[in-house]
TORFI-95163 format. One record per residue (C-alpha): residue in one letter; x, y, z. Coordinates in steps of 0.25 Angstrom, whole numbers, plus 5000, padded with zeros to 4 digits. Layout:
AXYZ
...
% end
This chain:
D523453245301
A524153215314
A523953065314
D524553045300
G525653105304
L525853035315
V525552885308
A526552945296
A527652955307
Y527452825312
H527652755301
A528652835296
G529552805309
R529552955314
A529352945328
P528352845327
V528052815341
R527852965344
A526952955332
I526152835339
W526152915352
A525453045345
L524552955339
G524052915352
R523953065356
I522953095345
G522352965346
A522752835340
D521452825332
H521952925321
A523052815317
I522552695323
D523252595313
T524552665316
V524552645331
L524052515331
A525152465322
A526152545331
S525552465343
N526252345337
H527452405332
P528752335338
D529252445347
P528752445361
N528752585362
M527852615351
R526852495354
A526752565368
T526552715361
A525552635351
A524852565363
R524452715370
A524052765357
L523152655355
A522552695369
T521952815363
A521352725351
T519852725349
D519852655335
P519352505337
R520552455329
A521352485342
V520652385350
P521252265346
R522652305348
L522152375361
I521752245365
D523052175361
L523852275371
L522952235383
D523952125383
G525252205385
P525952315392
H524952425385
A523752365390
P523352495399
L523352565386
A522652475378
V521552475389
R521352615387
G521252605371
L520152505373
F519452575384
R519352695373
T518952605362
A517852535370
D517952415362
P517352275365
R518452205359
A519252235371
I518252165381
P518852035383
A520452095383
L520052205394
A519352095402
R520652025401
L521452145404
V520552165416
T520952035424
M522352025419
T523152165420
P523652205435
D523752345429
R522452405439
S522352535428
T522252445416
R521352365423
R520452465426
L520352535413
A520252385407
G518952375416
R518452515412
A518652485396
L517852355399
A516752425407
R516752525396
L516352415385
R515252365393
P515552225390
R514552115389
W514651995400
T514851895389
Q516051985385
L516651975399
S516051855406
G517451795407
F517951905414
F517051895426
Y517651755432
P517851745447
S519051815452
Q520051815465
D520651935459
V520052055465
K520452145454
I519552065444
R518452055454
R518452205455
I518452235440
Q517452125438
A516452185448
W516752325441
L516552275427
L515252195428
G514652325429
Y514952375416
L514552255408
D513352275398
P512252285407
N511252215397
D512252095398
N511952025412
L511951875408
A511051835417
G511451915428
Y512851855429
P513652015430
T512652055441
Q512851925449
R514351935448
L514252085453
T513352035464
N514451935468
F515452035470
I514652125478
A515252005489
D516552015483
R517652035494
D518252145488
Q517552285490
L517752345477
V517252225469
R516052235476
A515952395475
H516052365460
A515152255460
A514152355466
A514352465456
S514252375445
L512852315450
G512452445449
R512952465436
R512252345431
R510952395439
A510952255445
A509752235451
T509852095456
A511052145463
V510252235473
D510452135486
A511952125484
L512052275482
Q511252285494
Q512152215503
A513152275496
L512852405504
S513252345516
D514452325510
M515952365519
S516352455508
P515752585504
K516052575489
V515352435489
R514052505497
A514052625488
N514152545475
A513052465480
A512052575484
T512352645470
A512152515464
L510752495470
G510452645466
L510652605452
I509852475453
G508752555459
A508852465472
P508752505487
T510052535493
S509652455507
R509152315508
Q507752295510
% end
């Protein structure tokens, strides 16, 4: 079939970069071993093309190489691949990328990949450290809403979100209110009711939505 012909072309050296590019177009899963080998090729153009092809993979054999690629120039492509594979082995590396990458779109996609995985608190507890970096606090407040809801560790995620409701940054507060709603955090009702008076319309709206999800009144009694 087409994949077999492209694999043969790659190994025969007949326009090998184009062969890997074409494998990416039809889906790297059709020839994952060849694409993985190409991702370690000495030619940087070949490596870049293979990274782009790996971003189309869903085969779990691609995951270790995609994790490796998070540490280099092909991190945005690797994140796309890890979002597709949704493999829990990527959780620590994705969390590290979220805190380190200066690229906003890569940070957002890494956060989405983490959210899709529904990690447990124990898998990410080191990520939720106190931070002066508002970008980190924003993604912490957002991601806490996507942790496994059955893994509340004595209420610690909910407590962190309740603290975030008082953050000086309005987007942190808005994310925290939305996350408390996702977690159906009944112990945060008082904080959410106070947030109904927040200066930010988005915080007020998220707090009202969260209270509705929890089944609590949207006013203080």
